Every structure is written in C-alpha cells, then in structure tokens.
N, CA, C and O atoms as a DFTB+ gen file, in Angstrom:
476 C
 N C O
     1  1      -0.010    -166.840     110.379
     2  2       1.093    -167.529     111.019
     3  2       0.594    -168.768     111.764
     4  3       1.198    -169.838     111.688
     5  1      -0.521    -168.604     112.487
     6  2      -1.074    -169.754     113.205
     7  2      -1.470    -170.855     112.224
     8  3      -1.208    -172.035     112.457
     9  1      -2.097    -170.454     111.138
    10  2      -2.511    -171.434     110.134
    11  2      -1.328    -172.121     109.492
    12  3      -1.349    -173.338     109.304
    13  1      -0.300    -171.370     109.152
    14  2       0.892    -171.944     108.534
    15  2       1.581    -172.929     109.467
    16  3       2.212    -173.884     109.015
    17  1       1.459    -172.696     110.755
    18  2       2.054    -173.601     111.744
    19  2       1.149    -174.793     112.051
    20  3       1.497    -175.650     112.865
    21  1      -0.011    -174.843     111.398
    22  2      -0.940    -175.947     111.611
    23  2      -1.766    -175.814     112.880
    24  3      -2.393    -176.780     113.317
    25  1      -1.771    -174.632     113.473
    26  2      -2.434    -174.445     114.760
    27  2      -3.907    -174.028     114.656
    28  3      -4.560    -173.794     115.673
    29  1      -4.426    -173.937     113.427
    30  2      -5.834    -173.578     113.263
    31  2      -6.688    -174.741     112.765
    32  3      -7.894    -174.587     112.571
    33  1      -6.078    -175.888     112.559
    34  2      -6.846    -177.037     112.065
    35  2      -7.946    -177.393     113.050
    36  3      -7.695    -177.669     114.223
    37  1      -9.185    -177.380     112.537
    38  2     -10.327    -177.708     113.372
    39  2     -10.832    -176.566     114.235
    40  3     -11.712    -176.769     115.070
    41  1     -10.295    -175.376     114.050
    42  2     -10.709    -174.210     114.824
    43  2     -11.451    -173.219     113.940
    44  3     -11.195    -173.135     112.738
    45  1     -12.369    -172.470     114.538
    46  2     -12.961    -171.324     113.869
    47  2     -11.937    -170.207     113.937
    48  3     -11.249    -170.045     114.945
    49  1     -11.835    -169.435     112.860
    50  2     -10.846    -168.350     112.823
    51  2     -11.326    -167.260     111.874
    52  3     -12.212    -167.476     111.048
    53  1     -10.723    -166.090     112.011
    54  2     -11.027    -164.989     111.117
    55  2      -9.736    -164.401     110.569
    56  3      -8.640    -164.705     111.042
    57  1      -9.892    -163.562     109.572
    58  2      -8.776    -162.872     108.938
    59  2      -9.365    -161.672     108.202
    60  3     -10.582    -161.491     108.180
    61  1      -8.520    -160.870     107.611
    62  2      -9.003    -159.773     106.767
    63  2      -9.933    -160.365     105.716
    64  3      -9.693    -161.472     105.235
    65  1     -10.985    -159.649     105.355
    66  2     -11.997    -160.188     104.447
    67  2     -11.421    -160.606     103.100
    68  3     -11.970    -161.494     102.448
    69  1     -10.333    -159.989     102.674
    70  2      -9.737    -160.375     101.384
    71  2      -9.037    -161.729     101.444
    72  3      -8.828    -162.360     100.409
    73  1      -8.677    -162.179     102.633
    74  2      -7.978    -163.459     102.768
    75  2      -8.753    -164.469     103.605
    76  3      -8.238    -165.543     103.918
    77  1      -9.975    -164.134     103.964
    78  2     -10.766    -165.001     104.838
    79  2     -10.918    -166.412     104.262
    80  3     -10.802    -167.395     104.993
    81  1     -11.173    -166.513     102.975
    82  2     -11.380    -167.826     102.357
    83  2     -10.145    -168.709     102.383
    84  3     -10.259    -169.932     102.296
    85  1      -8.974    -168.113     102.501
    86  2      -7.747    -168.923     102.507
    87  2      -7.616    -169.750     103.782
    88  3      -6.853    -170.716     103.821
    89  1      -8.350    -169.379     104.818
    90  2      -8.267    -170.130     106.075
    91  2      -8.697    -171.588     105.899
    92  3      -8.189    -172.478     106.581
    93  1      -9.626    -171.823     104.989
    94  2     -10.070    -173.202     104.739
    95  2      -8.906    -174.078     104.298
    96  3      -8.800    -175.233     104.709
    97  1      -8.044    -173.532     103.469
    98  2      -6.877    -174.274     102.995
    99  2      -5.889    -174.609     104.094
   100  3      -5.009    -175.451     103.914
   101  1      -6.036    -173.948     105.236
   102  2      -5.167    -174.198     106.380
   103  2      -5.863    -175.055     107.433
   104  3      -5.340    -175.266     108.528
   105  1      -7.048    -175.543     107.083
   106  2      -7.774    -176.434     107.984
   107  2      -8.677    -175.741     108.985
   108  3      -9.241    -176.387     109.867
   109  1      -8.818    -174.424     108.855
   110  2      -9.667    -173.665     109.776
   111  2     -11.064    -173.493     109.193
   112  3     -11.280    -173.676     107.995
   113  1     -11.994    -173.143     110.051
   114  2     -13.351    -172.799     109.625
   115  2     -13.455    -171.278     109.622
   116  3     -13.498    -170.670     110.692
   117  1     -13.497    -170.640     108.435
   118  2     -13.549    -169.183     108.361
   119  2     -14.839    -168.609     108.954
   120  3     -15.933    -169.115     108.705
   121  1     -14.686    -167.545     109.740
   122  2     -15.820    -166.849     110.336
   123  2     -15.631    -165.361     110.050
   124  3     -14.590    -164.794     110.386
   125  1     -16.613    -164.733     109.441
   126  2     -16.523    -163.313     109.088
   127  2     -16.903    -162.442     110.279
   128  3     -17.994    -161.872     110.317
   129  1     -16.003    -162.341     111.244
   130  2     -16.188    -161.493     112.424
   131  2     -14.884    -160.774     112.713
   132  3     -13.826    -161.164     112.218
   133  1     -14.964    -159.704     113.530
   134  2     -13.775    -158.928     113.891
   135  2     -12.780    -159.750     114.684
   136  3     -11.588    -159.774     114.377
   137  1     -13.283    -160.426     115.708
   138  2     -12.438    -161.235     116.581
   139  2     -13.150    -162.566     116.794
   140  3     -14.349    -162.603     117.068
   141  1     -12.403    -163.652     116.664
   142  2     -12.970    -164.978     116.898
   143  2     -12.152    -165.667     117.985
   144  3     -10.932    -165.790     117.887
   145  1     -12.850    -166.108     119.014
   146  2     -12.238    -166.878     120.094
   147  2     -12.793    -168.289     119.987
   148  3     -13.999    -168.498     120.118
   149  1     -11.922    -169.250     119.750
   150  2     -12.326    -170.649     119.712
   151  2     -11.361    -171.431     120.596
   152  3     -10.201    -171.653     120.249
   153  1     -11.872    -171.832     121.727
   154  2     -11.083    -172.523     122.747
   155  2      -9.845    -171.699     123.083
   156  3      -9.974    -170.596     123.614
   157  1      -8.665    -172.197     122.791
   158  2      -7.447    -171.469     123.164
   159  2      -6.800    -170.747     121.973
   160  3      -5.596    -170.491     121.974
   161  1      -7.604    -170.428     120.972
   162  2      -7.117    -169.678     119.814
   163  2      -7.922    -168.398     119.679
   164  3      -9.147    -168.408     119.802
   165  1      -7.221    -167.285     119.425
   166  2      -7.872    -166.006     119.191
   167  2      -7.310    -165.441     117.897
   168  3      -6.094    -165.338     117.732
   169  1      -8.209    -165.073     116.970
   170  2      -7.781    -164.494     115.703
   171  2      -8.533    -163.191     115.465
   172  3      -9.644    -163.003     115.962
   173  1      -7.918    -162.297     114.700
   174  2      -8.523    -161.006     114.410
   175  2      -8.503    -160.710     112.924
   176  3      -7.687    -161.248     112.175
   177  1      -9.416    -159.845     112.513
   178  2      -9.573    -159.504     111.093
   179  2      -9.128    -158.075     110.829
   180  3      -9.584    -157.149     111.500
   181  1      -8.251    -157.890     109.868
   182  2      -7.899    -156.546     109.443
   183  2      -7.071    -155.760     110.447
   184  3      -6.832    -156.199     111.572
   185  1      -6.647    -154.599     110.009
   186  2      -5.756    -153.754     110.804
   187  2      -6.466    -153.182     112.025
   188  3      -5.974    -153.322     113.145
   189  1      -7.606    -152.543     111.826
   190  2      -8.284    -151.911     112.955
   191  2      -8.882    -152.934     113.910
   192  3      -9.089    -152.634     115.086
   193  1      -9.161    -154.131     113.423
   194  2      -9.644    -155.196     114.312
   195  2      -8.566    -155.587     115.314
   196  3      -8.863    -156.227     116.323
   197  1      -7.329    -155.212     115.048
   198  2      -6.239    -155.506     115.971
   199  2      -6.453    -154.873     117.339
   200  3      -6.044    -155.434     118.355
   201  1      -7.093    -153.706     117.369
   202  2      -7.384    -153.077     118.658
   203  2      -8.415    -153.915     119.405
   204  3      -8.261    -154.173     120.599
   205  1      -9.458    -154.337     118.710
   206  2     -10.481    -155.185     119.337
   207  2      -9.855    -156.508     119.792
   208  3     -10.184    -157.030     120.857
   209  1      -8.959    -157.035     118.977
   210  2      -8.242    -158.262     119.305
   211  2      -7.467    -158.081     120.614
   212  3      -7.539    -158.923     121.508
   213  1      -6.733    -156.983     120.714
   214  2      -5.937    -156.715     121.912
   215  2      -6.796    -156.537     123.155
   216  3      -6.447    -157.023     124.230
   217  1      -7.915    -155.842     123.010
   218  2      -8.810    -155.655     124.145
   219  2      -9.452    -156.973     124.574
   220  3      -9.646    -157.220     125.765
   221  1      -9.777    -157.811     123.598
   222  2     -10.327    -159.142     123.909
   223  2      -9.309    -159.961     124.683
   224  3      -9.651    -160.611     125.670
   225  1      -8.055    -159.931     124.236
   226  2      -7.004    -160.648     124.959
   227  2      -6.792    -160.098     126.362
   228  3      -6.609    -160.861     127.311
   229  1      -6.817    -158.773     126.495
   230  2      -6.649    -158.164     127.819
   231  2      -7.737    -158.643     128.775
   232  3      -7.469    -158.922     129.944
   233  1      -8.961    -158.735     128.272
   234  2     -10.067    -159.208     129.110
   235  2      -9.883    -160.673     129.481
   236  3     -10.200    -161.065     130.604
   237  1      -9.381    -161.485     128.566
   238  2      -9.184    -162.908     128.837
   239  2      -7.995    -163.140     129.777
   240  3      -8.056    -163.989     130.666
   241  1      -6.915    -162.378     129.572
   242  2      -5.706    -162.579     130.372
   243  2      -5.792    -161.932     131.750
   244  3      -5.171    -162.408     132.700
   245  1      -6.553    -160.856     131.860
   246  2      -6.688    -160.148     133.155
   247  2      -8.156    -160.215     133.570
   248  3      -8.563    -161.127     134.289
   249  1      -8.948    -159.243     133.114
   250  2     -10.397    -159.274     133.339
   251  2     -11.038    -158.143     132.527
   252  3     -10.345    -157.296     131.965
   253  1     -12.351    -158.148     132.479
   254  2     -13.078    -157.171     131.663
   255  2     -12.874    -155.744     132.156
   256  3     -12.720    -154.828     131.348
   257  1     -12.870    -155.543     133.464
   258  2     -12.672    -154.199     134.014
   259  2     -11.326    -153.623     133.566
   260  3     -11.239    -152.451     133.201
   261  1     -10.289    -154.446     133.597
   262  2      -8.967    -154.011     133.156
   263  2      -8.993    -153.645     131.670
   264  3      -8.460    -152.609     131.272
   265  1      -9.617    -154.505     130.848
   266  2      -9.690    -154.244     129.405
   267  2     -10.459    -152.951     129.124
   268  3     -10.080    -152.179     128.243
   269  1     -11.527    -152.720     129.867
   270  2     -12.290    -151.483     129.688
   271  2     -11.457    -150.265     130.069
   272  3     -11.582    -149.209     129.448
   273  1     -10.618    -150.403     131.074
   274  2      -9.741    -149.311     131.479
   275  2      -8.691    -149.038     130.403
   276  3      -8.367    -147.883     130.128
   277  1      -8.166    -150.092     129.800
   278  2      -7.222    -149.929     128.685
   279  2      -7.907    -149.216     127.526
   280  3      -7.326    -148.322     126.910
   281  1      -9.145    -149.613     127.228
   282  2      -9.894    -148.968     126.147
   283  2     -10.076    -147.478     126.429
   284  3      -9.945    -146.649     125.529
   285  1     -10.379    -147.146     127.680
   286  2     -10.531    -145.744     128.062
   287  2      -9.202    -145.002     127.936
   288  3      -9.163    -143.869     127.456
   289  1      -8.110    -145.645     128.371
   290  2      -6.784    -145.017     128.262
   291  2      -6.471    -144.694     126.795
   292  3      -5.883    -143.654     126.498
   293  1      -6.857    -145.570     125.903
   294  2      -6.602    -145.351     124.471
   295  2      -7.600    -144.372     123.855
   296  3      -7.418    -143.916     122.725
   297  1      -8.663    -144.051     124.613
   298  2      -9.784    -143.259     124.111
   299  2     -10.291    -143.876     122.806
   300  3     -10.497    -143.196     121.800
   301  1     -10.479    -145.175     122.871
   302  2     -10.940    -145.936     121.706
   303  2     -12.455    -145.826     121.594
   304  3     -13.198    -146.524     122.284
   305  1     -12.889    -144.950     120.724
   306  2     -14.302    -144.673     120.475
   307  2     -14.436    -144.425     118.976
   308  3     -14.629    -143.290     118.540
   309  1     -14.331    -145.499     118.189
   310  2     -14.249    -145.341     116.735
   311  2     -15.416    -144.561     116.135
   312  3     -16.588    -144.832     116.398
   313  1     -15.048    -143.606     115.337
   314  2     -16.010    -142.796     114.603
   315  2     -15.410    -142.518     113.229
   316  3     -14.995    -141.395     112.943
   317  1     -15.364    -143.548     112.377
   318  2     -14.696    -143.383     111.082
   319  2     -15.383    -142.327     110.217
   320  3     -16.600    -142.160     110.291
   321  1     -14.613    -141.620     109.403
   322  2     -15.184    -140.575     108.567
   323  2     -16.112    -141.131     107.484
   324  3     -16.967    -140.410     106.971
   325  1     -15.950    -142.387     107.142
   326  2     -16.775    -143.022     106.116
   327  2     -17.333    -144.329     106.696
   328  3     -16.866    -145.408     106.333
   329  1     -18.312    -144.248     107.579
   330  2     -18.756    -145.412     108.352
   331  2     -19.244    -146.597     107.521
   332  3     -19.150    -147.737     107.976
   333  1     -19.755    -146.361     106.337
   334  2     -20.278    -147.475     105.530
   335  2     -19.220    -148.101     104.628
   336  3     -19.485    -149.114     103.980
   337  1     -18.032    -147.517     104.578
   338  2     -17.014    -147.984     103.642
   339  2     -15.917    -148.820     104.285
   340  3     -14.880    -149.046     103.661
   341  1     -16.113    -149.278     105.502
   342  2     -15.099    -150.081     106.180
   343  2     -15.291    -151.574     106.047
   344  3     -14.474    -152.347     106.546
   345  1     -16.349    -151.996     105.388
   346  2     -16.612    -153.418     105.209
   347  2     -17.213    -153.653     103.826
   348  3     -17.974    -152.819     103.335
   349  1     -16.882    -154.769     103.200
   350  2     -17.433    -155.033     101.866
   351  2     -18.954    -155.237     101.886
   352  3     -19.601    -155.166     100.841
   353  1     -19.520    -155.487     103.060
   354  2     -20.972    -155.676     103.166
   355  2     -21.733    -154.395     102.842
   356  3     -22.843    -154.443     102.311
   357  1     -21.132    -153.249     103.163
   358  2     -21.835    -151.975     102.969
   359  2     -21.079    -150.983     102.086
   360  3     -21.624    -149.938     101.729
   361  1     -19.858    -151.290     101.740
   362  2     -19.043    -150.371     100.926
   363  2     -19.549    -150.322      99.487
   364  3     -20.272    -151.209      99.031
   365  1     -19.157    -149.282      98.800
   366  2     -19.463    -149.156      97.381
   367  2     -18.895    -150.364      96.637
   368  3     -17.718    -150.688      96.794
   369  1     -19.705    -151.020      95.845
   370  2     -19.292    -152.244      95.138
   371  2     -18.090    -151.998      94.232
   372  3     -17.228    -152.867      94.102
   373  1     -18.022    -150.823      93.605
   374  2     -16.879    -150.514      92.731
   375  2     -15.580    -150.423      93.528
   376  3     -14.527    -150.837      93.044
   377  1     -15.646    -149.885      94.745
   378  2     -14.446    -149.801      95.586
   379  2     -13.972    -151.191      95.991
   380  3     -12.774    -151.473      95.961
   381  1     -14.901    -152.052      96.366
   382  2     -14.537    -153.422      96.740
   383  2     -13.943    -154.157      95.543
   384  3     -12.974    -154.903      95.687
   385  1     -14.518    -153.947      94.372
   386  2     -13.998    -154.583      93.152
   387  2     -12.580    -154.100      92.860
   388  3     -11.708    -154.897      92.512
   389  1     -12.352    -152.800      93.002
   390  2     -11.019    -152.244      92.748
   391  2     -10.010    -152.817      93.742
   392  3      -8.895    -153.165      93.353
   393  1     -10.381    -152.919      95.009
   394  2      -9.466    -153.461      96.010
   395  2      -9.149    -154.923      95.733
   396  3      -8.003    -155.348      95.876
   397  1     -10.160    -155.696      95.338
   398  2      -9.912    -157.107      94.988
   399  2      -8.912    -157.204      93.830
   400  3      -8.020    -158.053      93.843
   401  1      -9.068    -156.336      92.838
   402  2      -8.146    -156.337      91.694
   403  2      -6.740    -155.943      92.139
   404  3      -5.760    -156.532      91.683
   405  1      -6.632    -154.958      93.019
   406  2      -5.330    -154.498      93.494
   407  2      -4.597    -155.579      94.287
   408  3      -3.369    -155.651      94.249
   409  1      -5.343    -156.414      95.000
   410  2      -4.724    -157.422      95.855
   411  2      -4.682    -158.809      95.231
   412  3      -4.221    -159.758      95.865
   413  1      -5.153    -158.938      94.008
   414  2      -5.171    -160.249      93.346
   415  2      -3.779    -160.894      93.276
   416  3      -3.666    -162.089      93.548
   417  1      -2.709    -160.151      92.923
   418  2      -1.381    -160.793      92.889
   419  2      -0.966    -161.352      94.257
   420  3      -0.401    -162.442      94.339
   421  1      -1.246    -160.609      95.319
   422  2      -0.926    -161.098      96.664
   423  2      -1.705    -162.368      96.977
   424  3      -1.141    -163.340      97.480
   425  1      -2.994    -162.361      96.680
   426  2      -3.825    -163.523      96.984
   427  2      -3.403    -164.747      96.175
   428  3      -3.489    -165.873      96.666
   429  1      -2.953    -164.539      94.951
   430  2      -2.454    -165.647      94.136
   431  2      -1.222    -166.261      94.797
   432  3      -1.103    -167.483      94.882
   433  1      -0.308    -165.414      95.262
   434  2       0.889    -165.906      95.955
   435  2       0.529    -166.585      97.268
   436  3       1.131    -167.596      97.631
   437  1      -0.444    -166.039      97.978
   438  2      -0.889    -166.631      99.235
   439  2      -1.475    -168.021      98.998
   440  3      -1.157    -168.962      99.725
   441  1      -2.320    -168.150      97.996
   442  2      -2.903    -169.457      97.671
   443  2      -1.828    -170.476      97.321
   444  3      -1.909    -171.634      97.730
   445  1      -0.821    -170.047      96.564
   446  2       0.278    -170.949      96.199
   447  2       1.069    -171.379      97.431
   448  3       1.466    -172.539      97.544
   449  1       1.295    -170.453      98.343
   450  2       2.026    -170.776      99.579
   451  2       1.246    -171.777     100.422
   452  3       1.828    -172.697     100.998
   453  1      -0.061    -171.601     100.495
   454  2      -0.891    -172.528     101.264
   455  2      -0.857    -173.912     100.644
   456  3      -0.812    -174.911     101.362
   457  1      -0.877    -173.984      99.342
   458  2      -0.799    -175.289      98.660
   459  2       0.542    -175.969      98.955
   460  3       0.604    -177.184      99.145
   461  1       1.611    -175.169      98.992
   462  2       2.930    -175.743      99.325
   463  2       2.940    -176.268     100.757
   464  3       3.515    -177.323     101.027
   465  1       2.317    -175.549     101.660
   466  2       2.261    -175.972     103.062
   467  2       1.457    -177.263     103.242
   468  3       1.745    -178.081     104.117
   469  1       0.451    -177.417     102.394
   470  2      -0.440    -178.582     102.519
   471  2       0.240    -179.885     102.097
   472  3      -0.257    -180.970     102.400
   473  1       1.359    -179.786     101.408
   474  2       2.030    -180.996     100.927
   475  2       2.709    -181.742     102.044
   476  3       3.320    -182.785     101.808
C-alpha cells in the first residue's frame, strides 16, 4: 500500500520474500529483513513478521520497556515446529519451488499492477 501510494520511493523497505523484488518497481530499495525502519517508514515481511513489526512500532511510539511488556503480555516466544522451514534460506528447496509455482499467478498480477502504477 505504501509503495502503491508512492511513499516508498527512495526508502529501504521489506515485504514477504515472494514479493520482495517487486519493491524495486515501486521505487524502494528491497531489504531481506523481518522489519525495516528507514527514517519515517516502517515495513514488515510476511504474516508472522507482523508481530515483530507491531512491537517495533510500540517501541518507537512509546518506548522499549513498554514494547517488552506488550511482548510479555502476548507471551511471544516463537518456537515453530519446523524451525528451518520458515525462510527460503533454510527451507527444503522443493518446498520453496512449489510455493513459488503456487503463487506465480498472483505475482504476475502484482507485476502488472505495478507497471500500471508506474505510468
């Protein structure tokens, strides 16, 4: 949404790894991290990164102690059942390939939308 509104031009930003490369088409500099803070822009990657994104914002808007208290209230202590399969860097290559194939139609539509926005 920020990119479509032109608010990421010249900023470092992140997104889900399957759409990270599309940020370039929106004028952003893609960064493969969970949460990216660049000046007054904050972006997050993927669904579970949303929790990290929210905690980062809480720390920026209030303070770190408050954000840590929110994290404790949520009992946010991630222990995924498949720790190596949450990122394409360490996941089984066949699983990453299958996911790329499953999301190819979405990414094609996303690329077309970005091209329309660039006009």
